[in-house]
C-alpha positions as CSV (number, residue, x, y, z in Angstrom):
1,M,7.3,-31.0,-11.1
2,V,4.9,-29.5,-13.6
3,N,1.8,-27.7,-12.3
4,M,-1.1,-30.0,-13.2
5,H,-3.5,-27.1,-13.6
6,K,-1.3,-25.6,-16.3
7,I,-1.5,-28.8,-18.2
8,I,-5.1,-29.8,-17.8
9,I,-7.1,-26.6,-18.0
10,G,-7.7,-25.9,-21.7
11,L,-8.3,-29.6,-22.4
12,S,-11.5,-30.5,-24.0
13,I,-13.6,-33.7,-23.7
14,V,-13.0,-36.6,-26.0
15,G,-16.0,-35.6,-28.1
16,L,-14.0,-32.5,-29.2
17,V,-11.4,-34.8,-30.6
18,I,-14.1,-36.5,-32.7
19,A,-15.6,-33.2,-33.6
20,M,-12.2,-31.9,-34.8
21,A,-13.3,-33.0,-38.1
22,W,-12.2,-36.2,-39.6
23,V,-10.5,-34.0,-42.2
24,S,-8.1,-32.7,-39.5
25,G,-7.0,-36.2,-38.8
26,M,-6.6,-37.0,-42.4
27,R,-4.7,-33.8,-43.1
28,S,-2.3,-34.4,-40.2
29,V,-1.6,-38.0,-41.4
30,E,-1.0,-36.8,-44.9
31,A,1.5,-34.2,-43.7
32,Q,3.3,-36.8,-41.6
33,R,3.4,-39.3,-44.5
34,N,5.2,-36.7,-46.6
35,W,8.2,-37.2,-44.4
36,D,10.9,-39.0,-46.4
37,Q,11.6,-42.6,-45.6
38,H,14.5,-41.7,-43.4
39,A,12.5,-39.3,-41.1
40,F,12.9,-41.6,-38.2
41,E,16.7,-40.8,-38.3
42,A,16.2,-37.1,-38.4
43,L,16.4,-36.4,-34.7
44,E,18.2,-38.5,-32.1
45,Y,18.5,-36.0,-29.2
46,A,16.6,-32.8,-28.6
47,K,18.6,-29.9,-27.2
48,Q,16.2,-28.6,-24.5
49,I,15.5,-28.8,-20.8
50,P,12.3,-30.7,-20.2
51,F,12.0,-29.8,-16.5
52,P,10.7,-27.8,-14.7
53,D,8.5,-25.9,-17.2
54,N,5.7,-27.1,-19.4
55,R,7.9,-28.4,-22.2
56,F,7.4,-32.0,-23.0
57,T,9.2,-34.1,-25.7
58,F,7.9,-37.6,-26.4
59,C,10.8,-40.0,-25.9
60,R,10.9,-43.6,-27.3
61,V,13.4,-46.2,-26.0
62,R,15.5,-48.0,-28.6
63,Y,16.6,-51.3,-27.2
64,T,19.3,-53.3,-28.8
65,S,18.4,-56.8,-27.8
66,F,15.6,-58.0,-30.0
67,S,16.5,-61.1,-31.8
68,E,15.0,-60.4,-35.2
69,P,14.8,-57.3,-37.4
70,N,11.5,-55.5,-37.9
71,S,10.4,-56.0,-41.5
72,R,9.1,-52.5,-41.8
73,H,12.2,-50.5,-40.8
74,N,14.8,-53.3,-40.5
75,I,15.9,-51.7,-37.3
76,G,14.1,-53.7,-34.6
77,R,10.7,-53.9,-32.9
78,W,11.4,-50.9,-30.8
79,A,10.5,-48.9,-33.9
80,T,7.0,-50.4,-34.4
81,D,4.5,-47.7,-35.3
82,Y,7.4,-45.2,-35.7
83,P,7.5,-42.3,-36.5
84,E,3.8,-41.7,-37.2
85,S,2.7,-42.8,-33.7
86,D,5.1,-40.4,-31.9
87,A,4.4,-37.5,-34.2
88,H,0.6,-37.8,-34.1
89,F,0.6,-38.2,-30.3
90,S,2.8,-35.2,-29.9
91,M,0.5,-33.2,-32.2
92,R,-2.6,-34.2,-30.2
93,L,-0.8,-33.3,-26.9
94,A,-0.2,-29.9,-28.3
95,E,-3.8,-29.5,-29.4
96,L,-5.6,-30.9,-26.4
97,T,-3.3,-29.8,-23.5
98,T,-1.3,-26.7,-22.6
99,L,1.9,-28.7,-22.6
100,E,4.4,-27.0,-24.8
101,I,5.6,-29.5,-27.4
102,P,8.8,-28.2,-29.1
103,K,8.9,-28.1,-32.9
104,R,11.8,-28.8,-35.2
105,K,13.0,-26.2,-37.7
106,D,10.9,-27.8,-40.4
107,G,7.8,-27.3,-38.3
108,H,7.2,-30.9,-37.2
109,F,6.7,-31.6,-33.6
110,E,9.8,-32.9,-31.9
111,H,10.1,-36.4,-30.6
112,V,13.3,-38.3,-29.8
113,V,14.8,-41.8,-29.5
114,V,17.3,-42.8,-26.9
115,S,19.0,-46.0,-25.9
116,L,19.0,-47.2,-22.3
117,T,22.7,-46.8,-22.2
118,D,22.7,-43.2,-23.4
119,K,23.3,-40.5,-20.9
120,E,20.6,-38.4,-22.6
121,L,18.0,-40.9,-21.2
122,F,18.1,-38.8,-18.0
123,N,17.0,-35.6,-19.9
124,Y,13.5,-36.9,-20.3
125,P,11.0,-37.5,-17.5
126,F,8.9,-39.9,-19.7
127,V,9.9,-42.7,-21.9
128,Y,7.9,-45.1,-24.1
129,L,8.9,-48.7,-24.8
130,I,7.0,-50.9,-27.2
131,E,6.7,-54.6,-28.1
132,P,8.7,-56.1,-25.2
133,G,7.2,-59.6,-25.8
134,E,10.6,-60.9,-27.0
135,L,12.9,-58.3,-25.5
136,V,16.0,-59.4,-23.7
137,F,17.7,-56.7,-21.7
138,Q,21.5,-56.5,-22.3
139,D,23.5,-56.5,-19.1
140,D,24.6,-52.9,-19.5
141,E,21.0,-51.7,-20.0
142,I,19.7,-52.9,-16.6
143,E,21.4,-50.6,-14.2
144,P,20.7,-47.4,-16.2
145,L,17.0,-48.3,-16.5
146,R,16.8,-49.0,-12.8
147,N,18.6,-45.7,-11.9
148,Y,16.5,-43.7,-14.3
149,L,13.2,-44.9,-12.8
150,L,14.3,-44.7,-9.2
151,R,15.6,-41.2,-9.7
152,G,12.1,-40.0,-10.8
153,G,11.8,-41.2,-14.4
154,F,8.6,-42.8,-15.8
155,M,8.2,-45.5,-18.4
156,M,5.1,-46.5,-20.4
157,V,5.3,-50.1,-21.8
158,D,2.9,-50.9,-24.6
159,D,1.9,-53.3,-27.3
160,F,2.3,-56.9,-26.4
161,W,-0.3,-59.7,-26.3
162,G,-0.9,-63.1,-24.7
163,E,0.6,-65.1,-21.9
164,E,3.8,-66.0,-23.6
165,E,4.8,-62.5,-24.2
166,W,3.8,-61.5,-20.7
167,A,6.0,-64.2,-19.2
168,N,9.0,-63.0,-21.1
169,W,8.5,-59.4,-20.1
170,E,7.9,-60.4,-16.5
171,M,11.1,-62.3,-16.5
172,E,13.1,-59.5,-18.0
173,I,11.8,-56.7,-15.9
174,S,12.5,-58.8,-12.8
175,R,16.2,-58.5,-13.7
176,V,15.7,-54.7,-13.3
177,F,13.4,-54.8,-10.3
178,P,13.3,-58.0,-8.3
179,P,9.7,-58.8,-7.6
180,E,10.2,-59.4,-3.9
181,E,11.2,-55.7,-3.6
182,Y,9.2,-54.2,-6.4
183,P,6.2,-56.3,-7.2
184,I,4.2,-55.8,-10.4
185,V,0.6,-55.0,-9.4
186,D,-2.7,-54.4,-11.2
187,I,-3.6,-50.8,-11.3
188,P,-7.3,-50.3,-10.3
189,L,-9.7,-48.3,-12.4
190,S,-10.0,-45.8,-9.6
191,H,-6.3,-44.8,-10.0
192,P,-5.7,-41.3,-11.5
193,I,-4.2,-42.6,-14.7
194,F,-7.8,-43.6,-15.7
195,N,-9.4,-40.2,-14.7
196,I,-6.8,-37.5,-14.2
197,V,-7.8,-35.8,-17.4
198,F,-10.3,-38.0,-19.3
199,K,-12.5,-40.2,-17.1
200,L,-12.5,-43.7,-18.6
201,E,-15.3,-46.0,-17.6
202,E,-13.3,-49.1,-18.4
203,K,-9.7,-50.1,-19.1
204,P,-9.3,-49.5,-22.8
205,Q,-8.2,-52.3,-25.1
206,V,-6.8,-50.9,-28.4
207,P,-6.4,-53.3,-31.3
208,T,-4.4,-52.7,-34.4
209,A,-6.4,-50.9,-37.1
210,W,-6.3,-53.7,-39.6
211,F,-7.4,-56.3,-37.0
212,W,-10.3,-54.1,-35.8
213,M,-11.6,-53.5,-39.3
214,R,-11.2,-57.1,-40.5
215,S,-12.7,-58.6,-37.4
216,G,-15.8,-56.5,-37.4
217,G,-14.8,-54.4,-34.4
218,Q,-13.2,-57.0,-32.0
219,T,-10.6,-55.7,-29.7
220,S,-8.9,-58.9,-28.4
221,E,-6.3,-60.0,-31.0
222,R,-5.5,-63.4,-29.6
223,H,-7.3,-66.3,-27.8
224,D,-5.4,-65.5,-24.6
225,S,-5.8,-61.7,-24.7
226,K,-9.4,-61.1,-23.9
227,E,-8.7,-59.3,-20.7
228,V,-6.7,-56.1,-20.9
229,H,-4.2,-55.4,-18.1
230,Y,-2.7,-52.1,-16.8
231,R,-0.1,-53.0,-14.3
232,G,2.5,-51.0,-12.5
233,I,5.7,-50.9,-10.5
234,F,5.9,-48.5,-7.6
235,D,9.0,-47.3,-5.8
236,K,9.5,-47.6,-2.0
237,K,7.7,-44.3,-1.5
238,G,4.6,-45.4,-3.4
239,R,5.4,-43.4,-6.6
240,L,4.2,-45.2,-9.7
241,M,7.4,-45.6,-11.9
242,M,6.0,-47.7,-14.7
243,V,2.7,-48.4,-16.4
244,I,2.6,-51.7,-18.3
245,C,-0.2,-51.9,-20.9
246,H,-0.7,-55.6,-21.8
247,N,-3.1,-57.0,-24.3
248,T,-3.5,-53.7,-25.9
249,D,-1.7,-51.5,-28.5
250,I,-2.2,-47.8,-27.6
251,G,0.4,-46.7,-30.0
252,D,-1.5,-48.1,-33.0
253,G,-4.4,-45.9,-32.1
254,W,-2.1,-43.0,-32.5
255,E,-0.3,-44.1,-35.6
256,R,-3.4,-45.2,-37.6
257,E,-5.8,-42.4,-36.6
258,G,-6.3,-41.2,-40.2
259,E,-6.8,-44.5,-42.0
260,N,-10.4,-45.2,-41.2
261,E,-13.0,-42.9,-39.9
262,A,-14.8,-45.4,-37.7
263,Y,-11.4,-46.5,-36.2
264,F,-10.5,-42.9,-35.5
265,T,-13.9,-42.3,-33.8
266,E,-14.2,-45.4,-31.8
267,I,-10.6,-46.3,-31.0
268,S,-8.2,-43.4,-31.4
269,A,-10.5,-40.7,-30.0
270,K,-12.3,-42.7,-27.3
271,K,-9.5,-45.0,-26.1
272,A,-5.9,-44.5,-27.4
273,Y,-5.6,-40.7,-27.0
274,P,-7.4,-40.4,-23.7
275,M,-5.4,-43.2,-22.2
276,G,-2.1,-41.8,-23.5
277,I,-2.8,-38.3,-22.4
278,N,-3.8,-39.5,-18.9
279,I,-0.6,-41.4,-18.6
280,V,1.6,-38.5,-19.7
281,V,-0.2,-35.9,-17.5
282,Y,0.1,-38.3,-14.5
283,A,3.8,-38.9,-15.2
284,M,4.5,-35.2,-15.5
285,T,2.7,-34.2,-12.3
286,H,3.9,-37.0,-10.0
């Protein structure tokens, strides 16, 4: 387990993120956008040992079961916001914590993609799964995911909206963890994921950048998404194994940080990065 004090001390308040100069955010985005169009294929598995030191590599789950291709990458919704989201978040973790984020030979921060059926899944203590609103787990994905989480892994689920998408996710994750044994519960605002590093006064709802700008600053993207939910699944010993972020899109706050100054200040710096950093630090210290 990583020593929490090694991670947290050296962190600054959210205001520091804002004061980091808008230029810094723009410069980082420009650098990331200089990646060629196949950058998301550049690294599948990092060759490092993530435990027990302070090294942390952001790991995204590639699931094979989505029914329609994603129009942006033509490789499925698992890749929504990729690679900018993962790259920017890794950069901010390196800047705002003492976690050691490995770099590739080209100088970019390392982040990886794994499938639930890959043995490399167990190399990473934290994984991120996005847009599960229409996900259907393949049969051979269920047992590895269950084993990964019960053996100490942690999953952050993000970016799905409304009751229909929730119902689908609830049905699918119940195949992994039967609700009578592992119920999905609401995580109260007093839980450490809301204050372990940055103290959040409310559960943050992060909209996509384009919606926020076009709607005049609204955060709920649908008629049935006004209330944001942070729910969790705990193991039999009371350890939080999974944070489920519903009616919010934390990853878009990372991906789109440099596209609009107001969005960066109000959404990325005050909501998306603090929430993401809190979740990672909690995962790495529990």
